[in-house]
Residue frames relative to the residue before (quaternion, step in Angstrom):
aa qw qx qy qz dx dy dz
M 1.0000 0.0000 0.0000 0.0000 0.00 0.00 0.00
S 0.4364 -0.6789 0.5206 0.2786 3.58 -1.01 0.76
N 0.5934 -0.5918 0.4213 0.3467 3.53 -1.33 0.16
Q 0.4670 0.6754 -0.4481 0.3534 3.60 1.26 0.26
L 0.0964 0.8088 -0.5649 0.1319 3.54 0.15 1.32
D 0.2116 -0.7546 0.6111 0.1112 3.52 -1.03 0.88
V 0.0818 -0.7756 0.6253 0.0283 3.57 -0.87 1.00
R 0.1461 0.7996 -0.5703 0.1184 3.58 -0.63 1.07
V 0.4633 -0.6574 0.5233 0.2816 3.52 -1.16 0.70
I 0.2823 -0.7623 0.5666 0.1351 3.55 -0.84 1.06
S 0.7887 -0.0429 0.0561 0.6107 3.57 1.03 -0.82
I 0.3415 -0.7335 0.5518 0.2021 3.58 -0.83 0.99
G 0.3610 -0.7664 0.4979 0.1856 3.56 -0.76 1.05
T 0.1853 -0.7628 0.6069 0.1243 3.52 -1.35 -0.05
L 0.4392 -0.6485 0.5498 0.2904 3.53 -1.26 0.48
P 0.5327 -0.6169 0.4547 0.3591 3.63 -1.03 0.61
A 0.7556 -0.0154 -0.0072 0.6549 3.55 1.21 -0.60
H 0.2322 -0.7914 0.5559 0.1037 3.56 -0.70 1.12
P 0.3131 -0.7966 0.4809 0.1902 3.60 -0.22 1.22
L 0.6776 0.4890 -0.2991 0.4608 3.59 1.10 -0.59
W 0.6135 0.4482 -0.3604 0.5411 3.56 1.34 0.24
G 0.5788 -0.6066 0.3611 0.4082 3.57 1.30 0.11
E 0.4787 0.6686 -0.4448 0.3549 3.60 1.24 0.23
R 0.1355 -0.8104 0.5684 0.0433 3.57 -0.85 1.00
Q 0.7420 0.2743 -0.1846 0.5832 3.59 1.25 -0.29
Q 0.6627 -0.5179 0.3531 0.4098 3.55 -1.22 0.48
A 0.1418 -0.8101 0.5678 0.0354 3.54 -0.80 1.09
R 0.7905 0.0503 0.0067 0.6104 3.58 1.25 -0.36
T 0.5599 -0.5638 0.4627 0.3931 3.57 -1.28 0.06
G 0.3355 -0.7709 0.5084 0.1863 3.56 -0.60 1.10
H 0.1122 0.7679 -0.6288 0.0477 3.54 -1.20 0.60
S 0.5324 -0.6599 0.4414 0.2937 3.52 -1.13 0.69
T 0.5555 -0.5429 0.5062 0.3747 3.50 -1.32 0.35
T 0.2058 -0.7723 0.5928 0.0990 3.56 -0.95 0.95
T 0.0851 -0.8160 0.5713 -0.0213 3.55 -0.76 1.11
L 0.2315 -0.7534 0.6021 0.1274 3.54 -1.13 0.77
I 0.1043 -0.7324 0.6697 0.0648 3.55 -1.07 0.90
A 0.0040 0.8301 -0.5546 0.0572 3.58 -0.47 1.19
G 0.0289 0.7748 -0.6303 0.0404 3.52 -1.01 0.96
D 0.8039 -0.3035 0.1970 0.4721 3.55 -1.28 -0.26
N 0.8375 0.1286 -0.0153 0.5308 3.57 0.83 -0.99
V 0.7276 0.3753 -0.2201 0.5304 3.57 1.23 0.20
R 0.0032 -0.7495 0.6619 0.0134 3.53 -1.17 0.72
V 0.0699 -0.8148 0.5749 -0.0261 3.53 -0.30 1.33
L 0.1335 -0.7721 0.6176 0.0679 3.57 -0.79 1.03
V 0.1824 -0.8093 0.5550 0.0607 3.56 -0.69 1.13
D 0.8747 -0.0093 -0.0358 0.4833 3.56 -0.93 1.05
P 0.0043 -0.8186 0.5730 -0.0384 3.61 0.29 1.24
G 0.0346 -0.8902 0.4542 -0.0103 3.55 0.45 1.26
L 0.6343 0.5244 -0.3399 0.4550 3.61 1.14 -0.47
P 0.6117 -0.4990 0.4365 0.4315 3.60 -1.22 0.24
G 0.7007 -0.5401 0.2792 0.3734 3.54 -1.12 0.75
A 0.6910 0.4852 -0.2990 0.4446 3.60 0.76 -0.99
A 0.6639 0.4940 -0.3035 0.4723 3.58 0.95 -0.85
L 0.6667 0.5049 -0.3089 0.4530 3.56 0.95 -0.82
A 0.6193 0.5347 -0.3435 0.4611 3.59 1.00 -0.75
A 0.6463 0.5121 -0.3154 0.4696 3.58 1.01 -0.80
R 0.6594 0.4980 -0.3142 0.4673 3.62 0.92 -0.85
L 0.6356 0.5382 -0.3292 0.4448 3.58 0.98 -0.83
S 0.6525 0.4973 -0.3025 0.4852 3.57 1.03 -0.78
E 0.6793 0.5086 -0.2849 0.4458 3.57 0.92 -0.95
R 0.7762 0.3967 -0.1851 0.4537 3.56 0.85 -1.00
A 0.8304 0.1740 -0.0600 0.5260 3.61 1.10 -0.63
G 0.4291 -0.7157 0.4595 0.3043 3.60 1.22 -0.10
L 0.5443 0.6171 -0.3815 0.4212 3.56 1.19 0.61
S 0.3155 -0.6960 0.6044 0.2252 3.52 -1.34 0.33
P 0.6857 -0.4718 0.3335 0.4428 3.62 -1.18 0.24
D 0.6472 0.5359 -0.3285 0.4313 3.60 1.03 -0.69
D 0.6050 0.5668 -0.3566 0.4306 3.62 1.23 -0.29
I 0.5864 0.5912 -0.3634 0.4178 3.59 1.24 -0.38
T 0.2907 -0.7801 0.5325 0.1530 3.58 -0.80 1.03
H 0.8017 0.0733 -0.0088 0.5931 3.59 1.09 -0.74
V 0.1393 -0.7233 0.6652 0.1225 3.52 -1.25 0.60
F 0.0881 -0.7967 0.5973 0.0257 3.57 -0.83 1.01
L 0.2038 -0.7663 0.6010 0.1002 3.55 -0.96 0.96
T 0.3681 -0.7269 0.5339 0.2259 3.57 -0.78 1.00
S 0.7598 -0.0271 -0.0099 0.6495 3.56 1.27 -0.44
F 0.5046 -0.6436 0.4754 0.3243 3.57 -1.28 0.08
R 0.3074 0.7504 -0.5248 0.2589 3.58 1.14 0.47
P 0.6028 -0.5987 0.3753 0.3706 3.63 -0.97 0.75
D 0.6416 0.5556 -0.3303 0.4130 3.59 1.02 -0.74
T 0.6736 0.5076 -0.3043 0.4427 3.60 1.17 -0.40
R 0.8077 0.3272 -0.1013 0.4799 3.59 1.14 -0.54
R 0.2805 0.8147 -0.4812 0.1613 3.58 1.23 0.26
G 0.7879 0.3345 -0.1683 0.4888 3.59 0.99 -0.78
I 0.3403 0.7994 -0.4600 0.1832 3.58 1.25 0.13
G 0.6054 0.6275 -0.3485 0.3440 3.57 1.07 -0.68
I 0.6280 0.5515 -0.3537 0.4200 3.62 1.14 -0.40
F 0.6511 0.5183 -0.3140 0.4571 3.60 1.23 -0.31
T 0.0030 0.8743 -0.4841 0.0332 3.52 0.73 1.16
R 0.7063 0.4519 -0.2668 0.4751 3.60 1.12 -0.53
A 0.6005 0.5956 -0.3476 0.4048 3.57 1.23 -0.29
T 0.4452 -0.6096 0.5743 0.3167 3.52 -1.36 0.31
W 0.2524 -0.7723 0.5672 0.1345 3.58 -0.78 1.06
L 0.0714 -0.8260 0.5584 -0.0298 3.57 -0.77 1.09
I 0.0632 0.7522 -0.6549 0.0354 3.52 -1.27 0.60
A 0.5890 -0.5644 0.4252 0.3921 3.59 -1.12 0.53
E 0.5590 -0.6346 0.4169 0.3333 3.57 -0.94 0.87
S 0.6380 0.5392 -0.3360 0.4351 3.61 0.98 -0.79
E 0.6580 0.4800 -0.3108 0.4900 3.62 1.02 -0.73
R 0.6354 0.5398 -0.3297 0.4429 3.58 0.96 -0.81
E 0.6894 0.4721 -0.2809 0.4721 3.56 0.92 -0.91
A 0.6610 0.5205 -0.3159 0.4385 3.59 0.93 -0.87
V 0.7066 0.4422 -0.2503 0.4925 3.57 1.05 -0.78
G 0.6733 0.5810 -0.3054 0.3403 3.55 0.86 -1.00
V 0.6735 0.5195 -0.3147 0.4213 3.58 0.82 -0.94
P 0.7192 0.4130 -0.2848 0.4807 3.66 0.69 -0.90
L 0.6165 0.5521 -0.3518 0.4374 3.60 1.07 -0.66
A 0.6738 0.4792 -0.2918 0.4809 3.56 0.91 -0.90
A 0.6439 0.5213 -0.3281 0.4538 3.60 1.00 -0.78
R 0.6561 0.5076 -0.3179 0.4592 3.57 0.96 -0.81
L 0.6450 0.5129 -0.3235 0.4651 3.56 1.00 -0.78
R 0.6299 0.5224 -0.3327 0.4686 3.60 1.02 -0.73
D 0.6427 0.5252 -0.3227 0.4550 3.57 0.97 -0.85
L 0.6681 0.4924 -0.3029 0.4685 3.58 0.95 -0.83
A 0.6196 0.5523 -0.3433 0.4396 3.56 1.05 -0.73
D 0.7100 0.4403 -0.2503 0.4893 3.59 1.13 -0.62
D 0.6479 0.5098 -0.3060 0.4761 3.57 1.30 -0.12
D 0.3338 -0.7767 0.5023 0.1815 3.57 -0.40 1.24
Q 0.6948 0.4685 -0.2686 0.4750 3.59 1.19 -0.50
A 0.4243 0.7347 -0.4520 0.2755 3.60 1.25 -0.02
D 0.5497 -0.6080 0.4720 0.3246 3.52 -1.17 0.70
E 0.4190 -0.7374 0.4711 0.2424 3.58 -0.62 1.14
A 0.6204 0.5427 -0.3488 0.4461 3.59 1.05 -0.71
L 0.6510 0.5018 -0.3148 0.4746 3.58 0.98 -0.83
R 0.6273 0.5391 -0.3330 0.4528 3.56 0.98 -0.82
K 0.6552 0.5135 -0.3065 0.4616 3.59 0.99 -0.85
V 0.6434 0.5197 -0.3240 0.4593 3.58 0.96 -0.87
L 0.6763 0.4902 -0.3000 0.4607 3.58 0.88 -0.90
A 0.6298 0.5303 -0.3321 0.4603 3.57 1.02 -0.76
E 0.6482 0.5051 -0.3120 0.4768 3.57 1.02 -0.79
D 0.6292 0.5289 -0.3313 0.4633 3.59 1.02 -0.78
V 0.6482 0.5122 -0.3139 0.4679 3.57 0.95 -0.88
A 0.6489 0.5217 -0.3213 0.4511 3.59 0.95 -0.84
V 0.6428 0.5051 -0.3239 0.4763 3.61 0.99 -0.79
L 0.6765 0.4975 -0.3024 0.4509 3.57 0.85 -0.94
Q 0.6410 0.5285 -0.3289 0.4490 3.57 1.00 -0.77
R 0.6689 0.4851 -0.3061 0.4729 3.57 1.07 -0.65
C 0.6051 0.5636 -0.3601 0.4319 3.61 1.14 -0.51
T 0.2707 -0.7681 0.5665 0.1261 3.55 -0.73 1.13
P 0.4991 -0.6226 0.4912 0.3491 3.63 -0.98 0.69
A 0.3983 -0.7506 0.4812 0.2153 3.56 -0.68 1.11
E 0.4595 -0.6324 0.5487 0.2964 3.54 -1.20 0.64
D 0.7017 -0.4656 0.3204 0.4339 3.57 -1.26 0.21
S 0.7673 0.1694 -0.1025 0.6100 3.57 1.16 -0.64
I 0.3355 -0.7360 0.5532 0.1994 3.56 -0.83 0.98
A 0.7594 -0.0713 0.0870 0.6408 3.54 1.13 -0.77
P 0.6738 -0.4547 0.3501 0.4655 3.61 -1.18 0.19
S 0.8424 0.1149 -0.1493 0.5048 3.55 -0.87 1.11
V 0.6534 0.4178 -0.3272 0.5399 3.61 1.24 0.35
D 0.0541 0.8469 -0.5156 0.1186 3.56 -0.06 1.35
L 0.5253 -0.6036 0.4955 0.3378 3.54 -1.17 0.63
F 0.0615 -0.7726 0.6315 0.0225 3.55 -1.11 0.78
P 0.2969 -0.7992 0.4922 0.1759 3.61 -0.06 1.27
L 0.0028 -0.7867 0.6153 -0.0505 3.56 -0.98 0.99
P 0.0744 0.8481 -0.5225 0.0479 3.62 0.73 0.97
G 0.4849 0.6683 -0.4966 0.2675 3.52 -1.27 0.42
V 0.7004 0.3874 -0.2561 0.5421 3.58 0.73 -1.00
S 0.7257 0.0013 -0.0418 0.6868 3.54 1.17 -0.73
P 0.6927 -0.5307 0.2686 0.4078 3.61 -1.09 0.55
G 0.8263 0.1708 -0.0680 0.5324 3.57 0.94 -0.82
M 0.1640 0.8132 -0.5427 0.1312 3.58 1.10 0.59
C 0.0032 0.8124 -0.5791 0.0688 3.55 -0.93 0.93
G 0.2483 -0.7626 0.5823 0.1330 3.55 -0.91 0.96
L 0.3761 -0.6732 0.5718 0.2800 3.52 -1.38 -0.17
L 0.2016 -0.7652 0.6045 0.0912 3.54 -0.90 1.02
V 0.1134 -0.8087 0.5771 0.0071 3.55 -0.64 1.20
A 0.1995 -0.7801 0.5861 0.0899 3.57 -0.65 1.15
Q 0.0617 -0.7985 0.5987 -0.0100 3.54 -0.55 1.23
S 0.7419 -0.4603 0.2417 0.4234 3.57 -1.23 0.29
R 0.8113 0.2543 -0.1162 0.5133 3.60 0.97 -0.80
H 0.8106 0.0864 -0.0222 0.5787 3.59 1.17 -0.31
T 0.3786 -0.6832 0.5663 0.2630 3.54 -1.36 0.09
T 0.1658 -0.7670 0.6151 0.0774 3.53 -1.16 0.74
L 0.1254 -0.7778 0.6122 0.0669 3.56 -0.94 0.91
I 0.2358 -0.7212 0.6372 0.1351 3.53 -0.87 1.04
C 0.2567 -0.8631 0.4268 0.0840 3.52 -0.17 1.40
G 0.2534 -0.7199 0.5871 0.2700 3.57 0.99 -0.73
D 0.7791 -0.3579 0.2423 0.4541 3.56 -1.20 -0.44
A 0.3685 0.7053 -0.5117 0.3238 3.60 1.22 0.26
I 0.7363 0.0234 -0.0585 0.6737 3.58 1.25 -0.57
P 0.2021 -0.8564 0.4593 0.1213 3.61 -0.03 1.19
T 0.8307 0.0301 0.0318 0.5549 3.62 0.80 -0.93
V 0.6579 -0.5055 0.3742 0.4141 3.53 -1.29 0.25
E 0.6056 0.5447 -0.3603 0.4547 3.61 1.10 -0.57
H 0.6349 0.5023 -0.3293 0.4859 3.59 1.02 -0.73
L 0.6381 0.5304 -0.3222 0.4557 3.58 0.99 -0.82
E 0.6917 0.4898 -0.2855 0.4474 3.58 0.83 -0.98
R 0.7537 0.3849 -0.2071 0.4908 3.58 1.03 -0.77
G 0.4264 -0.7239 0.4487 0.3046 3.58 1.26 -0.05
M 0.4728 0.6809 -0.4204 0.3689 3.57 1.11 0.71
V 0.3551 -0.7186 0.5579 0.2152 3.54 -1.10 0.75
M 0.6678 -0.5210 0.3684 0.3833 3.52 -1.31 0.35
Q 0.5287 -0.6197 0.4771 0.3298 3.55 -1.07 0.74
G 0.7848 0.3489 -0.2471 0.4487 3.55 -1.16 0.62
A 0.3103 0.7574 -0.5180 0.2486 3.60 1.18 0.37
V 0.4618 -0.6910 0.4795 0.2816 3.57 -0.95 0.85
D 0.7747 0.0937 -0.0530 0.6231 3.59 1.18 -0.53
L 0.2922 -0.8170 0.4716 0.1571 3.56 -0.04 1.32
D 0.6519 0.5193 -0.3295 0.4436 3.60 0.91 -0.82
R 0.6750 0.4740 -0.2945 0.4827 3.59 0.92 -0.87
A 0.6154 0.5437 -0.3475 0.4527 3.59 1.04 -0.70
R 0.6619 0.4959 -0.3073 0.4707 3.58 0.96 -0.81
E 0.6461 0.5088 -0.3212 0.4696 3.58 1.00 -0.76
S 0.6446 0.5118 -0.3190 0.4699 3.59 1.02 -0.79
F 0.6012 0.5520 -0.3464 0.4624 3.57 1.04 -0.77
K 0.6719 0.5048 -0.2867 0.4599 3.56 0.88 -1.00
E 0.6755 0.4930 -0.2997 0.4590 3.60 0.90 -0.89
A 0.6176 0.5457 -0.3450 0.4491 3.59 1.04 -0.74
V 0.6816 0.4856 -0.2903 0.4641 3.57 0.89 -0.92
E 0.6776 0.5137 -0.2977 0.4339 3.58 1.05 -0.69
I 0.7254 0.5271 -0.2451 0.3686 3.59 1.06 -0.74
A 0.8411 0.2604 -0.0687 0.4690 3.59 0.89 -0.89
D 0.5146 -0.6325 0.4937 0.3021 3.53 -1.30 0.49
L 0.7746 0.1751 -0.0786 0.6026 3.56 1.05 -0.84
L 0.1579 -0.7828 0.5984 0.0652 3.56 -1.07 0.80
V 0.1832 -0.7287 0.6472 0.1283 3.56 -0.97 0.90
L 0.2605 -0.8129 0.5079 0.1155 3.54 -0.36 1.29
G 0.6303 -0.6229 0.3311 0.3242 3.53 -1.06 0.83
R 0.7967 0.1429 -0.0740 0.5825 3.60 1.14 -0.63
D 0.6711 0.4300 -0.2671 0.5416 3.55 1.19 0.61
N 0.6950 -0.4858 0.3482 0.3997 3.55 -1.30 -0.22
M 0.6026 -0.4713 0.4618 0.4489 3.53 -1.35 -0.29
V 0.0261 -0.8102 0.5850 -0.0258 3.59 -0.84 0.98
V 0.5151 -0.5856 0.5188 0.3500 3.52 -1.29 0.39
N 0.4919 -0.6508 0.4951 0.2989 3.55 -0.93 0.91
P 0.3710 -0.7757 0.4584 0.2248 3.63 -0.42 1.13
T 0.6639 0.5088 -0.3174 0.4468 3.60 1.19 -0.32
R 0.6640 0.5105 -0.3008 0.4560 3.58 1.25 -0.22
G 0.4483 -0.6753 0.5143 0.2803 3.55 -1.12 0.64
P 0.6921 -0.4440 0.3385 0.4574 3.58 -1.26 0.04
W 0.2914 -0.7582 0.5563 0.1752 3.59 -1.13 0.65
């Protein structure tokens, strides 16, 4: 494959409640920004956060592609907002960082076992957990490089194994950040997302993301020019 990679936002995400807009309660359904990395022989879709039908429509509108054209789906984390539409990509290889898969998998499987032994357990909850386990089992631990010039970039903190993708293009680098940097307001204020499992690591990941790339695809916002970098 040549180094001519195209990175484009398919769907701009949103937070269910944006604390930097003064929102304290859920104001909308949250979903992650979905990004496409396309090259000669690879089409990687990152964080399919919209429901399947809506995401298929956006993919057609923004890239002229169908779900069957996607070769890989990569999840920056296993949060529900990042994977709502993953089920439509039946022909793709599903990928997630091994550290996130392991951190999520053990407690998820244990909780499902506990519910299976509880005659009073909510059947709807049991079904949701079973579906989550099935998705995680299908997700393969990603190698350090998904494709030439598309490399994993660990960003732990908001979730235990959160991981972005660093794309080296001919004139600049692009980092797909996931929720390590959720919105432009968080970027401008140097703030990490609320609810981080490890605040210190989240802050360090935020700092590393800003230091590494010319362009940043934010987890719940658009692609932006890194304000700390000069022109390339």
